[in-house]
C-alpha positions as CSV (number, residue, x, y, z in Angstrom):
1,M,87.4,105.8,100.0
2,A,87.5,102.8,102.4
3,L,89.4,99.8,103.4
4,D,92.0,98.7,100.7
5,F,94.5,95.9,100.2
6,Y,98.1,96.5,99.1
7,N,101.1,94.3,98.4
8,D,103.7,96.6,99.9
9,S,103.5,98.7,103.0
10,N,105.9,101.4,101.2
11,I,104.1,101.8,97.9
12,L,100.4,103.2,98.0
13,A,99.3,101.5,95.0
14,S,96.2,99.6,95.9
15,I,95.8,95.7,94.5
16,S,91.9,95.7,95.3
17,S,91.0,96.2,91.5
18,G,93.9,94.0,90.3
19,E,95.1,90.7,90.8
20,I,97.5,88.5,93.0
21,R,98.9,85.7,90.8
22,E,100.4,82.6,92.3
23,S,102.5,80.2,90.2
24,M,102.0,76.6,91.4
25,N,103.7,73.4,90.4
26,A,100.9,70.8,89.9
27,T,103.2,68.1,88.8
28,V,105.1,67.9,92.3
29,G,102.9,70.0,94.3
30,S,103.9,73.4,95.7
31,I,103.2,76.0,98.4
32,S,103.3,79.7,98.0
33,E,103.2,82.2,100.7
34,T,102.5,86.0,100.1
35,K,102.0,89.1,102.4
36,I,99.3,91.2,101.9
37,Y,98.5,94.6,103.9
38,I,95.1,96.2,104.6
39,R,94.8,99.9,105.2
40,N,92.4,102.6,105.7
41,D,92.3,105.3,102.8
42,D,89.6,107.8,104.7
43,T,90.8,109.8,107.8
44,G,87.0,110.5,108.2
45,T,86.1,106.9,108.9
46,Y,87.3,104.3,111.4
47,Y,86.6,100.6,111.2
48,T,85.7,97.8,113.7
49,N,84.9,94.0,113.4
50,I,87.2,93.5,110.4
51,S,87.2,90.2,109.0
52,V,89.1,89.0,105.9
53,A,88.1,85.7,104.2
54,I,88.6,83.7,100.9
55,N,85.5,84.0,98.5
56,Q,85.1,80.7,96.6
57,D,82.3,78.7,96.2
58,T,83.6,74.9,96.4
59,G,84.3,74.6,100.3
60,T,87.5,73.2,100.7
61,F,87.9,72.9,96.6
62,G,86.3,69.4,96.9
63,A,88.6,66.3,96.8
64,S,91.4,68.3,94.8
65,G,93.4,69.0,98.1
66,F,94.0,72.6,96.8
67,S,93.7,74.8,99.7
68,I,94.3,78.4,101.0
69,K,94.9,79.6,104.5
70,L,95.0,83.1,105.9
71,Y,97.3,84.2,108.8
72,Y,97.2,87.8,110.4
73,G,100.9,89.0,111.4
74,S,103.8,90.7,110.2
75,R,106.3,88.0,110.3
76,Q,106.0,84.9,108.2
77,P,104.4,82.0,110.0
78,T,106.2,79.0,111.2
79,E,104.9,75.6,109.8
80,A,103.4,75.1,113.3
81,E,101.3,78.1,112.9
82,W,100.4,77.3,109.6
83,D,99.4,73.7,110.7
84,A,97.2,75.2,113.2
85,A,95.5,77.6,110.9
86,P,92.2,76.2,109.7
87,V,91.7,75.9,105.5
88,N,89.5,78.6,104.1
89,T,88.6,80.4,107.3
90,A,88.4,84.0,108.0
91,I,90.9,85.9,110.1
92,N,90.2,88.9,112.3
93,I,92.0,92.3,111.7
94,P,92.4,94.7,114.6
95,D,90.2,97.8,114.5
96,I,91.5,100.6,112.4
97,G,91.2,103.9,113.9
98,V,89.1,105.2,116.8
99,L,86.0,107.4,117.5
100,T,88.2,110.5,117.4
101,A,90.4,109.8,114.3
102,G,90.5,107.4,111.2
103,D,93.9,105.9,110.9
104,N,95.1,106.0,107.5
105,T,98.9,105.4,108.2
106,T,98.8,101.8,109.8
107,F,99.2,98.9,107.2
108,H,97.9,95.7,108.9
109,P,99.6,92.6,107.5
110,F,98.6,89.2,106.9
111,W,99.5,85.9,105.0
112,I,98.0,83.8,102.3
113,R,99.2,80.5,101.8
114,C,98.4,78.5,98.6
115,F,98.8,74.7,98.8
116,C,98.6,72.8,95.5
117,P,99.0,69.0,95.8
118,A,101.1,66.8,93.5
119,G,99.0,65.7,90.5
120,F,96.7,68.6,90.8
121,S,94.8,68.7,87.4
122,L,94.8,71.7,85.2
123,S,90.9,71.0,84.7
124,Q,90.7,72.0,88.3
125,L,92.6,75.2,88.0
126,R,90.7,78.3,89.8
127,T,91.0,81.9,88.5
128,D,88.0,83.2,90.3
129,I,89.0,83.4,94.0
130,S,89.0,86.7,95.7
131,F,88.9,88.3,99.0
132,V,85.6,89.1,101.1
133,C,86.3,91.9,103.9
134,T,83.4,92.4,106.2
135,F,83.5,95.5,108.8
136,Q,81.4,98.1,110.5
137,D,82.6,101.5,109.4
138,H,81.7,104.5,111.4
139,V,82.0,108.2,110.9
140,V,84.5,110.4,112.9
141,P,82.4,112.8,114.5
């Protein structure tokens, strides 16, 4: 087991091998905000230097205007906080567990904001966007 993503802190159903689907209105433009959680599934391991990023290969989606932002925290970010968050930039997650014990009870929340500008072309639709999670894992002695 390892770090895993969840869409609800009360349901132990991982979404790491599944999908997060967002509906966007490309005609008038739209914004979608979703809370996701990351949690350790292994009490024998603790994690440090955790970072979550969006894996996509076109920078800021070229000139399309479509963008994704990430924000760490349990409450929904304000417009000012979203404005300050850089597009397509990794966020840091606090260490999960310590040298003496792996923590498999804490769900660390973060938010995803997808922005679709008005007039977004369906030919620019992306279905291959994923998370990249980097970390250092340590065995609990």
